[in-house]
C-alpha positions as CSV (number, residue, x, y, z in Angstrom):
1,M,63.4,-176.7,98.7
2,R,65.7,-178.5,96.3
3,P,64.1,-180.2,93.4
4,V,64.4,-184.0,92.9
5,R,65.5,-184.9,89.3
6,D,63.0,-186.9,87.2
7,P,64.4,-190.2,86.0
8,V,66.2,-189.9,82.7
9,A,65.1,-192.5,80.0
10,P,67.3,-193.6,77.2
11,G,67.5,-190.9,74.5
12,Q,66.6,-188.1,77.0
13,E,68.6,-185.2,78.4
14,S,68.1,-183.9,82.0
15,V,67.6,-180.2,82.2
16,W,69.6,-180.5,85.4
17,D,72.7,-181.3,83.3
18,Y,72.3,-178.1,81.3
19,P,74.8,-175.3,82.3
20,R,74.4,-172.0,84.0
21,P,75.3,-169.6,82.4
22,P,73.3,-171.1,79.5
23,R,74.9,-172.7,76.4
24,L,73.8,-172.0,72.8
25,E,74.0,-174.7,70.2
26,H,73.0,-175.2,66.6
27,V,70.8,-178.3,66.2
28,D,69.8,-180.4,63.2
29,V,66.0,-180.6,63.8
30,R,62.9,-179.5,61.9
31,V,60.8,-176.9,63.7
32,T,57.3,-175.9,62.6
33,V,54.9,-173.4,64.0
34,D,51.2,-173.1,63.2
35,L,48.9,-170.2,64.2
36,G,45.3,-169.6,63.1
37,G,45.4,-172.8,61.0
38,E,48.3,-171.5,59.0
39,R,51.9,-172.7,59.0
40,I,54.0,-169.6,59.7
41,V,57.4,-171.4,60.2
42,D,59.0,-174.5,58.8
43,T,62.8,-174.5,59.2
44,R,65.8,-176.6,60.0
45,D,67.9,-173.5,60.8
46,V,67.6,-173.8,64.6
47,V,69.6,-172.6,67.6
48,R,68.6,-173.8,71.0
49,V,69.6,-172.3,74.4
50,L,70.1,-174.7,77.3
51,E,70.0,-173.5,80.9
52,T,69.8,-175.4,84.2
53,S,66.3,-176.4,85.1
54,H,64.7,-175.1,81.9
55,P,63.6,-177.0,78.8
56,P,65.4,-175.8,75.6
57,V,64.4,-172.5,74.1
58,Y,64.4,-172.6,70.3
59,Y,65.5,-169.6,68.3
60,L,64.5,-169.4,64.6
61,P,65.6,-167.0,61.9
62,F,63.4,-164.0,61.2
63,A,63.6,-165.1,57.5
64,A,62.0,-168.4,58.3
65,F,58.7,-166.7,59.3
66,A,55.9,-166.1,56.8
67,E,55.8,-162.6,55.6
68,G,53.8,-160.4,57.9
69,S,53.7,-162.9,60.7
70,L,55.8,-160.9,63.1
71,T,55.3,-157.3,64.2
72,P,57.1,-155.3,66.8
73,T,55.2,-154.5,70.0
74,S,55.8,-152.7,73.3
75,G,57.9,-153.8,76.2
76,S,61.3,-155.2,76.8
77,S,63.1,-157.3,79.3
78,F,66.7,-158.0,80.3
79,C,68.5,-161.3,80.6
80,E,71.7,-161.2,82.6
81,F,73.3,-163.5,80.0
82,K,71.8,-162.7,76.6
83,G,71.1,-158.9,77.1
84,A,68.1,-156.7,76.3
85,A,65.1,-158.4,74.6
86,G,62.4,-156.9,72.4
87,Y,59.0,-158.4,71.9
88,L,56.9,-159.2,68.9
89,S,53.3,-160.1,68.2
90,V,52.7,-163.2,66.1
91,H,50.1,-163.3,63.3
92,G,48.7,-166.2,61.3
93,G,45.4,-167.2,59.7
94,G,43.6,-164.1,61.0
95,R,44.8,-164.6,64.6
96,T,47.2,-162.5,66.6
97,A,49.1,-163.7,69.6
98,E,50.2,-160.5,71.4
99,R,53.8,-160.4,72.8
100,A,54.2,-164.1,72.0
101,A,57.8,-163.8,70.7
102,W,61.0,-162.2,71.7
103,Y,64.4,-161.5,70.2
104,Y,67.8,-159.9,71.1
105,P,68.6,-157.1,68.7
106,D,72.2,-156.8,70.1
107,P,72.9,-160.0,72.0
108,S,75.6,-160.1,74.7
109,P,79.1,-161.6,74.0
110,G,78.9,-165.3,73.6
111,F,75.3,-165.2,72.4
112,E,75.9,-163.4,69.0
113,D,74.3,-166.4,67.2
114,L,70.9,-165.2,68.5
115,S,71.2,-162.1,66.3
116,G,68.5,-162.2,63.6
117,R,66.6,-164.9,65.5
118,V,63.2,-165.2,67.3
119,A,61.9,-167.4,70.1
120,L,58.2,-168.1,70.7
121,Y,56.0,-169.0,73.6
122,A,54.4,-172.2,72.5
123,G,51.2,-171.8,74.5
124,P,49.5,-169.1,72.3
125,M,50.4,-171.0,69.1
126,D,48.1,-173.7,67.6
127,A,51.1,-176.0,67.5
128,C,54.9,-176.0,67.7
129,T,56.8,-179.1,66.7
130,V,60.3,-180.4,66.9
131,D,61.0,-183.2,64.4
132,G,57.3,-183.8,64.2
133,E,56.6,-184.0,68.0
134,R,54.2,-181.4,69.4
135,V,55.9,-179.5,72.2
136,V,54.4,-178.7,75.6
137,P,55.0,-175.1,76.9
138,Q,57.2,-174.6,79.9
139,P,55.1,-174.1,83.0
140,G,54.3,-170.5,84.1
141,S,53.9,-167.4,82.0
142,F,57.4,-166.0,82.0
143,Y,59.7,-168.7,80.6
144,G,59.6,-169.9,77.0
145,G,61.1,-173.4,76.9
146,W,59.6,-176.1,74.8
147,I,59.2,-179.5,76.5
148,T,59.5,-182.7,74.3
149,S,59.9,-186.3,75.2
150,R,63.7,-185.8,74.8
151,V,64.0,-183.8,78.0
152,A,63.5,-184.8,81.7
153,G,62.7,-182.3,84.5
154,P,61.4,-181.1,86.7
155,F,61.1,-177.8,85.0
156,K,61.3,-174.3,86.5
157,G,58.2,-172.2,86.1
158,A,55.6,-174.2,87.9
159,P,54.3,-172.8,91.3
160,G,56.9,-173.2,94.0
161,T,59.9,-173.3,91.6
162,M,60.9,-169.6,91.5
163,G,63.7,-170.2,94.1
164,W,65.5,-172.8,92.0
């Protein structure tokens, strides 16, 4: 079943206009992440990845994270576009979110700007914001996009969307 685009309001982007293969872009936004009542990231050094049917995935520099807030953990995955990913646990304020972040140690050609950067699942965090707006996690447990009022769906990840 083909999805029906949500209406696009002024100032919004439709995820159905995003490309496949995905596009990487540096953006001038402020991203914050809180976990365990502690701010573990506050940066304007942001790269987002845009892919058809997905809300943007925000990649932040390792150096922007509070010391000790990221630790390597088991597991890996492979993206046909970005390459092999490793996983990280995220720590803040005495809390740990296991396997809540991922990174590409050796990104594929065209995605080199992801080197030295980390993406987070928003759901396990206390809050993730983009320019002060609290994000909503992309539906499902696999994808890591962040939904804000600036994007229109529908978004891949909810039940019944795997064939999109």
